[in-house]
C-alpha angles and dihedrals in degrees: 000000000000121000118209116240091229091064089061109032108021114094110238094015094064094059096130095046091043091054090049094047094048093047090052091047093051092049093048093048091051101044110020086112088062099041098037134227093315088075090059089061088058089056091051090045094062095051113027098055088061087074088067091053097057114343096184093056095038099047104027121182107332093193087078090056100055092104089050092053094046097098094044091049091049090049089055092047091053088077087085093066101021121133086220105031095176092054092045095049093051095043094045093052090047092051092048094052089045090057090049090054091049092051090049088053090048092058094042103047129068119207095265093054092044092051099044092040088055090049092054093040096050090041093056090047093052093044091053090050092050091051098044104017130122140201124249132203114227108212091195098064100012096239131134115219138172112256098173114207090331131093092234134045089219091064091051088047092052094054089046089052091052091047091052093047098046092044089052091047094048094052103033104031104026093033095225115184136161115052093351094063096067091038091055090043094053093044091048091052092047089050092049091052092048091050090053094044096046093052089211104163091190094056095043095048096043093046093051092045095049096046090051090047092052092048089052091049089049088057089050091051091062088067128075111272094253092055091044091059095049093046091046092052091049092047091048093053091048091046093052092050091048091051092050090049092048092050093052091042092060097251092138093059090048092051093047091048090055088060094043094253130133132213091274090063091231093308097315094120089058090046090051090052090053089050093053090051091050092048091052090065091067109008099167107046105006130220094294134283108300090350098122106064095055123139111252096029108121100224093048092047090050094052093044089055094046092051095042094244099161094175090059091218141077094049129125144159095275092235125088095210096049093045091049091047092053095048104034104015127220093322093057092042091055093049095048095042088051090058092050093049094043091054092047098044095037096056092039088056090051092049091053096045107036121088096217144344129100101226095091091044094052093045091046089055091050091048092048091050093051092045095050092046091049090078091062106020141035103232099145112041102067130069122250094030124126091224095059090042092055093043093058091044090053094045092045093054087064089068091060119080116249111250110264092237089064096055117099109245116173115224110257113172121162122232096253092054092046091052091050089055094055123085117245113248109280095007126125126247117308117237126192117261114260 
């Protein structure tokens, strides 16, 4: 049996394979800690072999991607000054190969496949958690929450957020009907339940904020590009003023109180302070990629003890920028923040300038979700995480030209051409010359 190349590497024509590959990737990212390193090989197996099918189409011109690889390369180079060179070397290589897989996926998947593959992938992850998940007691705030098959409720909440967003995008933006309508509906309901059961304030708030933001941008996209820009600027100014007023009016404390949180964000403000102090020890290049949370290191052991982390692993500063500053210093922080802002601004620009097409709107929503979460989580700086995978897919899409049919081109037809297109009085329909 011979399989056509197009069914594997041509965007739009590889829909079935793309759905399968994304579902496998989501499941591996979620549960590789449970199933071990062998599951990581499965993730590599669905992306790297595509290079052998058609390496020119799959890889493209990597000279255009140097700025995308910058942070991953710097993470690998940090082995030369790392406090734990063995850990840094292994993690840096893993992150680099993870970025390569994401860029392969970026070139192989169109927006429909990416959206529906994310729906199925997140749906399978949530279903597994509901079948085999457990509840955990949090000694810091005294609450019991559903963590699913994860070690943290925030990870379950993140996958639930992605399931809600992509289900919404598939139905509302891509207009999927038929069999995909009930699938997206069921996945959306599972995600809503998981958000409620996990009690993850970060996931609930960021999901609601991003969905509302995308709805607003969808309204903007119905206007001509010039009007979109003016309305977006006005809405942004009003939004900033509203946020400032809400902060001074005590809205933050009210929102946190609704989720049972206090102003310390369950100890995160103290953890952030510790992160700033750790970053000050090596502010330019950091202590080395993933070289802080290492068993046997005094500061890591102290924080694990203070926050009741018995496993002495899987802990972090709950802030992407602080974590990056500690591990890779100001240089790494600049490189990674540049990627986050490039994805956010690049797709926002396309939303405001293109006449139609939902790819930039969906990718803008993903970029906004990752950016907002970066202030409370670390979804994008480690390998084998869905957050970093989606970030590099979104950034990579900016290197591809927007389809010409999506560019706004005002109609400009001269009088002679217009007259030739009109029927003479009393004549029948005009047909093109053959």
